[in-house]
N, C-alpha and C positions, 0 to 999 in steps of 0.2 A: 624174198623180202625178210624183214628182219621179225626175229620171235616175237618182238613187244607188240609192234604189229600188229601180227598174225591174231597174237591173244586178243586185244583189243577189237581187232576185227570178231572172232571170234564169240567173246562177249555181247558187242553188240546184236551179232546175228538173232544169237536164242535171248539176249532181252529180246527184240522184235519179234521173236516168233513168241515167246510167250505174253507179250501185251496182245497180239494178233488174237492167242487160244482165249485168253481173258474176256478183251473184246467180242469174241464169236459166241464165248458164253451168255453175257447182258445181252447180246441180239438176240439170239435163242428166248431166253427167261423174259425176255421186255414182250413180247409176244406183238410186235406190233405197234406199242405204245410207248410213252415217255419220252429217251432219247435216240429210238430207233436212227434215227440219220446219222445222229454223230454214231452212235455204235459203227453202222456203215463205214463213213469214212475215216475214221480211225483202225479198222481191219485194214482199208485199201491200204492207207498209211505202214502199218506198220506190216502188211503181207510184200507189199513192194518194197521197203527198206531192207526186208529180209531178202528177199532174191536178188536186189543186187548186191549188198554185201554179201552174200552165197557165190553170186558168179566172182567177187573181189578175191574171192578163198580160193573157188575153183580155180582162180588164173594164175594163182602163187603156188599151186598145187598141192593142197589141203582139202579135205574134206570138209563141207558144210552139213553142218548136222542139223537136218528139221525138223527134230522133235519137240524142241526148247529144254527145258530145265523141272525142276521139281517148282518153281513158283506158275509154272501153268498153270499145274494141279491148283496150289495157293491161289489166283488169280479166279479159275471157275469156283472155285468153294466161295469164295467172300461174294461173286456174284449171283450165285444159288441161295445163297444164305439173305443178302440183299435183298434180292425179289420176294425170298417166300416172305417175309416180317414187313419190309419197307418200300417194295417196289422199287424197279430201277428208273425213278424220276431225276429232277434236279438234285435231290440230298445225296447222289453219289460222287458229285460229279468236284466236293473237294478233295474227294480219293483219289480220282481220276489225276486231276492237277498233280497233287503230289505225286503220284506213278511216274507219271511223265514227266517233272521236273527231274527225278531221279534219273529218267534216260536222258536228259539233256546232260545231266551231269557227267555219265559212260562217256557223252560224244565229248565233251569236252575234255576230257583224256585221254581219247582216241586220238583227236586231233592233233594235242600237246606230240602224243608220242609220234605221230605220223609226219611235223614237220618237215621230215628229209624229203618228204614223199609229196609235192603239190597234189599229182592226180588224186589220190586219197585223201588229202588236205579237202578238195572240191567237193568230192564226190560225199564225202562224213560232213561238212558244213551243209550241203544245199539240201541233206536227210536231218540234221539237228535246225535247220530253221522253217522246216515247214512243221517239225515236230512245236516249236517255239511257236506258230502262226494258228494251231491248235491251241496252244495250251490258253494263247490271246483270247480263242474266241470262247473257251470252254467257262476262262475265268468273265466275260461279259456274258454267257446264260447262267454260271453261276451267280453273279452279283442282280440280275432281273429275276431269278428264283426266286434267293433271299428277299429281295422286296415287294415281290408278291405275297412273300410268307408273314408280313406284318402288317 
């Protein structure tokens, strides 16, 4: 497999782990209130994506790092601080939406780099579509939250 494709898969795997870890922290800090169902859904989504990406890497003879990056620490810290001061209610949605849109951009780059590998493109496109669906849900929740605040 092309090293450029492998690099993109590694980046996506790490991003999925980082996102999952941030949502896990949010779920713990939410203490059963606010957006706990969204946090659970996003943990499952990113965990599934990370597992699938790790499988692709292993099949290509690469190691799949399951520890994430420094961004895991950043995501966890942001969620903990938000929880302390504002709670983890609808006010966190714009930040979550922004983070997931950054993930979409990474998928776009990876899909483009993988154009010659249809099976990889299919997997990445399916994962990207699931993230996009969750972004749309979060945008709807955000609109409802903002309407309720006025």
